[in-house]
N, C-alpha and C positions, 0 to 999 in steps of 0.2 A: 504494500500500500504506500502511495506517495503522499507526502504531506508537505505543507509550507513551501519552502523554496524549491524542494525537489519536484513538486507538482508543477510549479511555474516553469522550471527548467525543461521538464518533459513536454509541457505544452508548447514551448518555444521551438523545441526540436521537431515536434510533430507539425507545427505550422510550417517550418522550413521545408520539411520533406514533402508535405502536401502542396506547397506552393510550387516547388519544382515539378512535381507530378502533374499539377494542373496545367502548367505551361506546356509540358510535353503533350498532354492529351489534347489541348486546344490546337496543337499543330498537326494532329492526326485525327482522321474521321473515325474514331472508335466508338461504336454505339453501345456504351455501357449504361446500365439501367440505374434508376434512382434507388432500387431495392437494395443495392450493395451497401449504401451508407446506412440504410435502416437496419439491416441485419447486423451491422457492426455496433449497434447500440447507440449511435449518435445520429438519430433521424433528424433531418432538416425540418424547418417550419412548413406547415401546410400551405402558407402563402406562396411558397416557391414551387408548389406542385405543377401549376399551369405552365410556368416557364420551363420546367424540367421536361414536361411531356412534349412541349413544342420543340425544344432543342436539348437533347440529352447531354450535350457538352456543357450547357450552361451551369449545371450543378457543380461540375468540377472546377469551374472558374471560381466558384464560391467555396470550394471545399476547405481551404485553410480557415476562413472565418467561421464556417459552420463547425468545423472540428474544435476550434478554440471555444466557441460559445457553448456548444452542446456537451462536448467531453469535458470542458472546463467546469461545467456545473457538477459533474460527477467528482472531479478532482476537489472542487471546493467543498462538496459534501463530506469527502473523506478527510479533508484537512481540518485542523482545529481552527474554528472560526475566530478571527481577531475581534476583540471587543473594544469599542471606543468608549472611554469613560465620559461622564457628564461634562467635564471641563472642555473636552474637544467638541462635543456636540454644541455646547453653549457658544463657543467661538465660531463654529461653522455656520449655525443657522438660528441661534437664539440670542445673539449679542444685544438685540434691542432691549432685553430684560435689564441690562446694566449700562447700556450706552448713555452718556450724558449724566450719569448719576455718580454720587460719591459712595464708594463701595467699601464695606467692611468684610473681611474674610476670616472665617473660623477654619483653621487648617492645621496641619503639621507636616512632617516629612513624608507622609504617605500621599499627600495631595500632589500628584504628578500626572503628566500625560504619558502616552505610550513610549515616547522618546526619552522619558525620564526628567523632563523639564518641570520645574515646580509650578503649581497653579498660581502661586504668588507672582512669579515672573511673567507667566502668560497673561494674567490680568493686568499687571503693572504696565506691560508693553502694548496691550490691546488698544486700538484706536478708539478714541472717544470715551474711554473708561478711566475714571479717577479712583484708583485704589488708595485709600487713605488710612486704613487701620487693619491690624492683624490681631487675631485672638487665638490663644493656644490652649489645648486641653491638658489632661493628665499626661505625664511624661514629657511635657514641653513641646515647643515647636520642632525641635530636632529629634524628639522621640527617644532620648537617651536617659532621662531621669528615672530613678527607681520608682516602682509603683507606690502610690500613696504619698510620695514626697511633694511638699508644697513648692509651687513654681512661682518665681517672681516675674514681674513684668520686665520687659527689656526692649531692645531695638534690633530690627533686622538689618544686618550689616550690608546686605546686597542692595536693599532699596531705601534704607533709612527710615522705614515705617515703624511706628510704635507697635509693640507686641503686648497686648493686654492679657494677663493670665486669667483663665477661667478655672484654675485649679490651685488657687492660693487663698488670699483673704476672702475671695468671693467665687462662687461657681456660677453666678448669673451676671451677665453684663449689666453694669450700672448705667443710669442715664448719662453720666459723665463720659463713660466709655463709648457711648453711642451718639454723642452730641453732634459729631461731624459726619455722620453716616446717613445716607438715604435708603440704602438697601443692604441687607446682611446676607452673605453667601456662606454655605457650609460645604467643605470638601475634605472628608477624612475617610480612610479605609477602616471598616469595622471588622469584627471576627465572627459575627453571627450568634453571639451569646449574650443573654440579658445582663449578665454581671459585668460586662465590659463597659467602661464609663463613657466612651465617646458619644454614643447615641443619646445619653442623658444630658450631656453638654449641649447637644443639638436641640433636644426638646426644651430644656430650660431657656436657651438663648432665643428660640423661636417664640416662646411664650412671653418673654420679656422685651422683645424687639420693638413692638408697636410700629412696625414698618415692614415692608415686604421682605420675606425670607425665602431664599432660593437654595434648594438642595441639589448639588451636583452629584448624581448618583454613582455608586460603585457596587461591585459584586458582593454577595454573601459568599465568602470564600469556602464555606463548608456546605454548599448547595442550598439554594433557596426553596427547594421542594421537600425539605426534610424538617419536621417539627418534632421536638422531643422535650421531655421533662415537664415538671409541674409549672402551673401558672401562679405567679406571685399573688399572695393574699395581701390586700391593702394595708393591713396592720404592720407588715414587715417591709414597708417602703424604705428605701435608703438610696444613696447615690449609686449602688450596684443593682438598682431596680426601682424605678419610680412609678411604674404603672403595671397593670395586670397582664404581663407578657409571659409566654412560655420561655423556658430557659434557652433552648435552641429554637429560635423563633421563626426561622425560615422566611425571612424578608430582607430585602435590601434596605439601606438607610432611608432611601426615598419612599419606599413602600411603608416602612414603619412610621415615617412622619405622616404620610397620608392617612394611615389608620388612626394615629393619635389625634389628628385634627378632625377626621371624619366621624370619629366616635365621641367627640366632644371632650376628650381628655386634655387636649392642648388647644388653646384659642390663639390662632395665628393666621396670617395671610401668607400661605405657603405655595410655592411653585416648585415642582420637581423637574429638573432637566434629566431625562432618562439616558441610559447608555444606548449605544447602537450595537446590535449583534449579540446581545446577551440572552441566554436561556436559563431558566430556573434550575435545570439539572446540571449545570456546569460547576465543576470544582474550579477554584481560582486558577490552578495551573493549566486549565483548558481554555482560559479566556485570551491567552496571548499577551496579557499584561504582565510586566515585570513584578515579581513579588518584592515588596518592601516590608520588612518586619514591622508590624504596627506598634510593638513595644518590645523592650529588650528580651523578654522571656518567651516570645512567640516568633522564633526565627524561620518557621516554615509552615506550610499549610497543614501538615499532619499534626503539628503541635496545636494549632488552632482548633482542630477537630477534637483532640483529647481534652483540651482546656474546658470544653463544655461539660466535662465530668470531673476531671482532676482538680478543677478549681475548688471543689468541696473540701479538699484536703487542707486548704488554707484555714479552715475553721477548727482544725484539730491540732494537737501538739505533735504533728508529723511534718516531715519535710516533703514538699511536693516537687523537689528537684531544683528549686531556685538555688543558684550558686554552684550547680554542677553543669556538666556538658549535655545534660538531658533534661532541661527544665520542663516540668509538667508532664513528663513521661515516666518518671520514677517516683516512688513513694517509700519513705523509710523513717527509721528512728534508731538510736543506739540499742534500744531494747527489742528491736524486731529481729531477733536472732533466728527465728524460724521462718524466714522469708521463703525458703525453698518449699516448706510444707504448705504455706499459704498459697504459693503459686500453683502447686499441684492441686490443691483443693479447688481453686478457682478454674483451672483448666478442665477439671472434671465436669464442670457445669457446661462446658462447650458454648460459652457465650459467643455470639456471632462477631466475626471480624477482629478478634483480639486474642493474643496469647500472653500469658503472664510468665515472667522469668525472674529468678533470684539473681541479685547482683550486689555489688558494693560501689559506693561513690564517695569521693572526697568532696566535701562541701566548703565553698569559699567562705572566708571570715566575713562576718556581717550578716549572714543569713542564718536561718534556723539550723542549729547544730554545726555552725561554722567552725572550721578548723579541725573537724573530725572526719574520719572515713567510716561510714555507717552501712549496715545491711539495708537493702532496699528491694522492693518488688517493681520490676519494669513492666510497662504495658507496651507490647509490640503489636502494631497494627498489621493484620494479615489480609483484611478486606475492608477498605474504608467505606465502601458502599453499604455494607451490612452492619458495620460497627455502630453501636448505640452507646456513646460515652457516658451518659448519665447512668445507664444500667450497669456498665462496667465499674464505675466509681462507687455506686451504692453497694454492690456485692463486695468490693474490695474493703470498704470501710466496715461492713458487717463482719467479714472474716477476720480483720485485724482486732476489732473490739472483742469478738467472741473468745479469742485466744489471749488477749491482753487487757481485760477490763480494768485492772488496777492502774497501770501507767497511762492508759488512754484518757485524754481530757479534751473537752470542747472548749473553745475560746468564746466565752460570753454567749451572745446570741448570733454569732457570725453565721452558723449553719442555717438558721432561719432566714437571714437576709439573703444568703446565697441561693438556697433552694426555693424560698418563697413561703415556707410553712414549717411547722414543728414535726412534720411527718417523718422525715428522714432521721432526725434525732431519736425518735421513738423506735423506728425500725432497726436502727443500728444496735440499740441497747436491748430490745425485747424480741427481735425477729419480725418477720412479716415483710421482708423486702419485696417479695414477689407481688404481694397485694398492693404495696405502694407503687410498684412499677405499673401495675394495671391501672391504678388510679391516675398516675401521670400520663399514661397513654390516652385515657379518656379526656383529660384536660387539654393535652396538646392537640388532639384531633378537633376538639371544639374550638380552640384558638385558631387553628388553621382554617376551619370553615368560616369563622367570623371575619378573618382578614382577607379572604379570597377576593372579595370585590375591590380591594385596593391594589391588587397585583398589577404590575406594569409589563410583565414579560411572559412569554409562552413557556411551556414545559421544556 
């Protein structure tokens, strides 16, 4: 199967061969029939039938173009379709949304076009657009700050624009921050999990803007056709979940914003600039877009997938691999000396898409168990399409607790804020994980059905 540049090169070679052949045929009265091209799987348009019947050689004069158009469709279907992010679509056909206006941009290092150019620079240089202010989320504009670290306001060295922090003394843009802005634009890559804070920065900013708010859409990196995990109960709202959303929510940022506004949860004047070429079933590495780690501990798509479950580990006195070479892929503690037995127990369950292995890892100082080499259980993805990260993490926590109830501790109400309810805390301590997973499946199915009318992209 040819994909990408290989398909283009093959089409060029085919074009050249057929062009030479067509010139030769036109110089010879060879009565070849139209049926030859049709049998080859690259049938020409019906509109050409009349001309072909009247002059059989006519079709061969058009053979190169027909081959490229018809066979090119097959090659394109086989190739990974390139996806244009919202920033490119804005600049190509929707610039009127920001032209002549003073623009504020909420973004970070993930806001880039397919060539890797910053959205900041694209808007700063766009004709008729006045980019006047920048706003940064958790991890800062460069995306290198540690999770939870307070971010100070600063200045962008390339443009000289002020950068207002939305993860410092305030998480909502203040009237003073918005004073010079006519329209607010959002362009940040999310990871598809409710507990990731970027989309809540988006929601809070849209509600506070009191002016047009534009979302430049980007992919759900772990597929927008998969919904999983429990729906947040309102009493557990926090900055890792402000509204009643499933944990793995199966929406792009633009679609989530449409649902928040359409359901009355956020009051804002929102326009979404959609991507071009995106399908809901795409993994990020199928979009053709370069992967930019959205935060320091999510260096790849597979980590983003596991994060939708292993983030639960943050709520217990366990290491979730931060400070190792496998963040969010390994779970351990100094007292987890039976990691091999836990791995065997979990593998016996034959959970789809994942295998558990015993390992050890050195943890960097400054993280949980920093400076120590500890036993851990690693989660190895065997089939990302069938893996359910919330299921894997729930069973892992139950297996650890059942063997180590004394050293195991929860951190305050963190697990309720992360999962959205008290149910996992109870299931880990008392059993009943299967019943909990069935409940989560019902909740996620209901959430998917509720949000479907806000989808922007096909399967």
